[in-house]
N, C-alpha and C positions, 0 to 999 in steps of 0.2 A: 720692444722686448718680447721674447717668446715665452708663452706661459704653458705650464702643465697644471691643468685645473682639476681640483677635487670638488665634485658636485655632491653636496651632502643633503639628504632628505630624511625627515623623521615624521612619524605619525604615532600618536599615543592613542590609547583606548578612548580618551575623551574626544579626540579629533574626529573619531568615527561618527560622532553625533552632529558634527557641524555640516553646514550646507554650502559653504563657499567652495567653488570648483577646485582651487589650488590646494585646499586642505583635505580634500576628499580622499585622496590616495597618494601613495608614493609615486605611482606612475604619472599622475597629473603634476606633481611637484617637479619631477624630472623634465617633463615637457615644457613647463613654465620657465625653468632655468635655462634649458637648451635654447629656447626662443630668445631669451635675453642675451645669451652669449652670441648667437647668430646675428643679432641686430647691433652688436657692439663691435666697432672696428678694432679696438684694442685686443679683444678676446677671440674674435672669429678665427677659425682655423687652428685653435689650440688643441693639444692632446687632452682628452677628457678621461677622468677616473671617477668611478661612482662608489659612494658610500651611503648606506641607509640603515636606519633603526626602525623596525616595524613593531609597534606596540610597546615602546619604551617611554617612560616619563622623562621630561626635560629637567627634573629637579636634581638629577645626579649625572655625573659624567662617566659612570660605570656602565657604558653601553658598548656593545661590540663594534658597531659601525664607527662611532666617534673615536674609539680607542685605536682602530686601524687607521683612521684619517690622521690622527695626531702622531702615530708611529711613522707614517709616510712623510709627514712634515719634518720630523726629526731626521729621517734618512735622506731628505732632499729630493724625494720622488715628485713632490708637487710644490709649486711656489705661489699658488693662488687658490682661494677657497670661495665658492659661490653657493649661497643658499637662499631660500625664499625670504626668510626674515630671521631676526636675532633669536626669536623664541624657539626656532628649530634647533639652533645651536645649544641653547640651554636656558633655563629659567632661574638659575642661581646668579643673582646680580653680581656678587663679589667675584665669583669664578669666571663669569663671562668677561667682566671688565679686566680681569687679570690677563686673560688671553689677548684681548684687543689692545691693551696698553703696553704689555711687556713681552709676552711669549711670541706672538706672531711678528711684531717688529724685530725681535732678536733674530728670528729665522728668515727675515725679509719676505714675509708672506703677505700678499695682497688679499684682503678680506672684503667680501661684498655681501651685504644683506639687501636684496632687491627691494622688497616692500618698505623697508625702513630708510631707503634712499641713503644707505651707508656704504661708502667705498673708502677703504683706508688709503688708497692712492691719492685721494683728494684731501686727506688729513695732513699730508706733508710731514709725517712723523710725529705729529702732535698727539697728545693723549685724547681719549674718546671725548667727543664734544658733549655738551651738557644735555642736548636733546636726546642723543643716543643713550647716555647714562640714565636719563629719566625713564626711557622706554625699558631699559634693563630692570630698573626697580619695579616698574609696573608689571613686567612679565613675572618677576619673582613673587610679588604679592598675589598676582592673579593665580599662579600655580598653587600657592598655599590655600587661597580662598576656594579655588576649585576643588582641591583635595577635601576640604571640610564639607563642601556642598555635596560632593559625590558620596562621602561617608554618611552624611545625614540622609541622603536619598536611599542608600542601601539599608540603613537602620529602619527607615519607614517601610520599606518593602518587607523586611524581616518581621516587623510587627504585624504585618498582614498575613504572616504564616508562609511567605514565599521563601524558597530555598535559593540562595544567591551563589551557591557553589556551582562549578562548571559541570560536575557529574553527580549522579545520585549515589547515595551510600549503597554498599553491596547489599543486594536484595531489592533495591528500588531503581527506577529510572526517573529522570527529571523531565517533566513535561515542558517543552520549550515555550509554549504559549502561556500556560497558567503559572509557570515557574514553581509548580508544586510537585511533590514526590508521588509516584504511582508504583504499585507493586510490580516487580519484574518477574514474570512467570517462570523464567529460567533459573534465577538465583535465589528468589524468596524461599523455595523449598529447601535449599541448602541451609539457610538460616534456621528454618523451622526444624530441620533434621538435627541440627546441633543442640537446640533446646530440648528436643524429644529424647535424644541420647542422654543428656544430663538428667532429665526426668526419670529415665530408666535406671539411674544409679551409676552410669559410667563416669569416670574421672575425666578431667579436661585432656590429660595425656592420652587416655583411651579414645576419646573423641578424635584427636589428631590421627591416631593410628588407623581408626576406622575410615576416616575421610581419605587418608593417603592410600590405604589398601584398596579402596574402591575407585581410586583415580578421580576423586571429586575435584573439579577445578577451583583454584584459589581465586581471590579477587584479581590479582595481577594477570594470571593466566586467562581469565575470562575477558578482561579488558583488552589484552593483546589480541586475542582471538577475534574479538568484535571490532578491533581497530579503534577502540575508545581512547586508549593511551598507548603510546609507542616509546615512551622514555624510560621504561624499566631497564635496569642494568643487566639483571639476570635473564637468561633465556627462559621462556615459558615452561619448557619441558623439565627444567631443573628446579621448579618451584614446588614446595611442599607446605602443608599446613603445619604451623608451629603454635606453641602455647600462646604466644603473644597475639596471634590472630583470633584465637578463641576468647581470650581476655577482652579484646576490643569489642567483639560482637556482644558478649554477655553483659557488657557495661554501657552499651550504646542505647540511649533512650529513644533513638529514631525508630526502633523496632516496636515501640508501643504507641506510635502516632505523634511523637513530639519532634518538631523541627528545631534543629540546633544550628546556630550560625555563630561565626567569630570564635571558633574553637582555637584557631591559631592566629598569631600576629607576626608581622615582620620585625626583625631585630632592629632594622634601621631603614628609613624611607629610601626607596630606590634599590634596595638589595633583596635578593631572592631568599636568603636564609630566614626560616620561620621557626618560632618556638610556641609552646603551649601558652594560651592566653590566660590572664587572671580569671578566676572563677566568676567574679562579679561582672566581668566584661563579656562573658559568654551569654548570648540571648537564646532562651528556650521558650517556645510557644507550643502548648499542648493541643492535642486533637486537631492537627492540621492535615493529616492524611490517614489512610487505612493502616492499622497496625498489623504486623505479622504475628506477634505473640501477645498474650494478655499481660496486663500490668502485674497480676499476681505471680505469673511465671517469671517475669523479669525480676521482680523484687526477691524472688526465691534464690536466684542464682547470681545476681550481680554481687560484686565484691563489696561486703559491708564495711570492712575496715581497710585502712591502708596497711600494706605489708611493712612491718618494722624494718628499718634499715639494718643490714647485717654489719658486723664489724668490718671496717674498711681494710682491705688487703691490697698491698701495693701491686701495681700491674706487673705482669710477667715481662721479661725482656723479649719474649716472643709475641707480645701483643700485636694483633692484627696480621700475624704472619703464618700462624698454624692452621692447617685445614685437614679435614679427613680426606684421604686419598680415594675413598670409595664414593662418598656422596657429594664431596666438594664444599661442605659447610664448615664453619669455624669450629675448632675444638675448644672446649671449656675446661677450666681447671678447678680443682678443689685442693685446699691445703692439707698436707699430711702433718699432723701434730703429735708431739710427744711432750708430756709434762706441761701442757698448755702453751707450748712454743711451736711455731711453724718450722719444721725441719726440711720440708720439701713440698713440691706441688705435683699433683697427678692430673694428667690431661686425658680426656676421653671425648668420644663423639656424642654430643648431646642429642643428636637426631635419633639415636637408638631408642630414645624414649617415645618417639612419635612415628617412626616408620619401621616396618619389619624387614630390615636389610641385615642379614646375618653378619656380613663383613664389618659393619659399623659396631656390632656388639663387642668385637675383639680389639677395639682401639683403646689401649691403656698404656701410657708412657710417662715415666717420671721426668721432671724437669732436669734433674741432675744428669740422667742418662742422655737426654736430648742435648744438653749443653756440651757434653763430651763428644757426641757424634758430630755436631755442627762445628765445634771448635777444631777438632782434629781434621775434618774435611777442609775447613777454611785455611788452616795453616799449610796443608799440603798444596792447595790451589795457589796460595800466595807465593810460597817458596818456589814452586815449579815455574810460575809466571815470571818472577823476578830473575831467576837464574837462566832464563831463556837468553842465549848469547847472540841473538839476531841483532845486528847493528842497524838500527833504524835510520841513523844519519846517512849511511851509505845507500840505503834503499831510497830514501827521499832524494838523494843526489841523482840516482839513476832515473827516477821518475821525472825529475826536473829536466834532465837532458832529453828525455822523450818528449816532454811538453815543448821544449824549444824546437825540436825537429818537426813535430806536428804543426807548430805555429808557422814555421817556414814553408812547409808543404801547402798549408791552407792559403798563405799569401801568394804562393806560386800559382795555385789553382785559380785564385781570384783574378790574377793577372792574365792567366790563360783564357779565362772567361771573357775578359775585356778584349783580348786579341781576337777571339772568335767573332765577337760582335763587329770588330773593325773589318775582318775578312768578309763578313756577310755584307756590310755596307759597301765594301769595294768590289762586290760581286765575285769574290774568289771562291765562295761556297754558296750552295743553294739554301733556301729557307729551311727545307726538310733536314739538310745536313746540319745547319746551325742549331735547330731545335734538338736533334738527336745528340749532338756533341755537348750542347748546353746541359741536357738532362744527365748525361754521363758525368760531366764536370760537377754538377750539383750532388749527385750520388757519392762521388769520391770525397767531396768536402764533408758530407754528412757522416761517412764512415770514419774519417779522420777526427771529426769533432767528437764522435762517440769515444774513440781511443783517448783523445785529449781529456775528456771528462773523466774517463776511467782512471787515468793517471792522477788527476787532481783528487779524486776520491781516495785513491791509495795513499797519497801524501797526507790527507786529512786523517786517514785511519792510522798511519804510522805516528803522527803527532799525538793522536789520542792515546795510543799505546804508551808513549813516553810519559804522558800526563798521568795515566793510570798507574804506571810503575812508581812514580813519585808518591802517589797516594798510598799504594800498597806498602812501600818501604816504611811509611810512618807507623804501620801496625804489625810489622813482621816480628817484633819483640814482645808483643802482648802475651801475658801469661795466663789469662783467663778470658772467657767469653763475656762481653759486656753488651749492654743495650746499644751503645754507640756502634759497636762492631756489627751487630745484627741489623741496625737501621741502615748502615752504609752498604753492607755487602749482600744481605739476604732480601730477596724479593718475596719468596713464599716457600713454606715448608709443608710438604704433603706427607702425612703419616698413614701407613697402611698396617694391616694386621701383622702380628708378630714383630711389631716395632721396626718394620722396614720404612726407611725414610728417603725421600727424594727432595733435594734442595734446588730451588731455582734462584740463581744469583742475579744481582742487579747489573753486573758487568758481563757482557757477552763473552769476553775473553776468558772467563773462569769456567 
């Protein structure tokens, strides 16, 4: 039997501390597996596909490499999986057993874990043997036990005043050897400047304005510039100081010499989403590094009370869609009340409070007016699109005919290429003539292949148009703008001064 083999490798942060050669790196795992395949008569010469997860825990299957592997299993791209051992695949006993006993046999996948001496080909379709099941259980318990030990080790380091975060808080750098915070001569003066301005009587909004007017870099700008972090969504030049940035700085005890760890926690093991940790689980150790400001100054400006929650107002139908056309930041709304009842909402550019940009000062639009603008525009777009009399079925038929012609031409050219070879073998043409004619033949095939692909893309486009028309027809008789309509059709709305509005739609055809 011919195999298409998926080679899967994984290394977690814990593996980096091991000393066995195969576990040391992804590269060594690949070499180990390739040697095994080369020395196995059943597998030698098979087509190889590579999948890896670098720095991911085996306690979850929410890993990009394993997800791609399983997707290719379902699509029939591979029919054999080889890895170093079962723990590379996963450390969740129940989930691993489910794949070995049910899912892989259903897709007729041969599964090999080299170090565990496991090969499903030798199982003859039987469920996982007791030895393998026992190993799965051990891997599962090992992972949980290791997680506890790692956390205990981290807590011990924290108690020593070491910072376990990857990066230092804005104003500090983290010493890689001592694991402690040290003052950053470039950013610490910015933190000091913020507190000095507050001491002089400026409000937090005024501080933002001053920082932005003087082009003082924000934390993200500085990190991008220094290559510390590259994962920020916004471009560095579009970053501005906001009130929330000032709030975070004036309430951060790091600036008075206190090391703070475990501020955040993961929602679920193996997942990246994080939320604020419970106050009792946050560990604070005082006097671990040089402070930037005095405790007296910090106590003077930190938020003494929690801001009382305002009355909950239902989200706008334009939530996450409205942006200022001048600065690019989201618009905020305030309710317009009459007799203690909300009769409308007014949107404005909040950044006018923190930057001196005249255009942002003039962004004021009522929700009722905006609804009217968007709804009328949408109705015109939908009506025009639906009434387009182009017959897509005829267009698809024409492209299908082209595809048939292109396919015949390609087959003829392939036959011609074979005939060229026969002429060369029979000494009817020279080697130079054969090479030249073969290149011309290949070029002609590539040209026709491009045309064929273009026709296929056109057919897909026409089919999408038909699908879109069916979607649009469902909403042609709507009488008012709803959140559902906005979510389906509107990508983003930019509001400019004098209530000029530009709408970006979710459908290219609109």
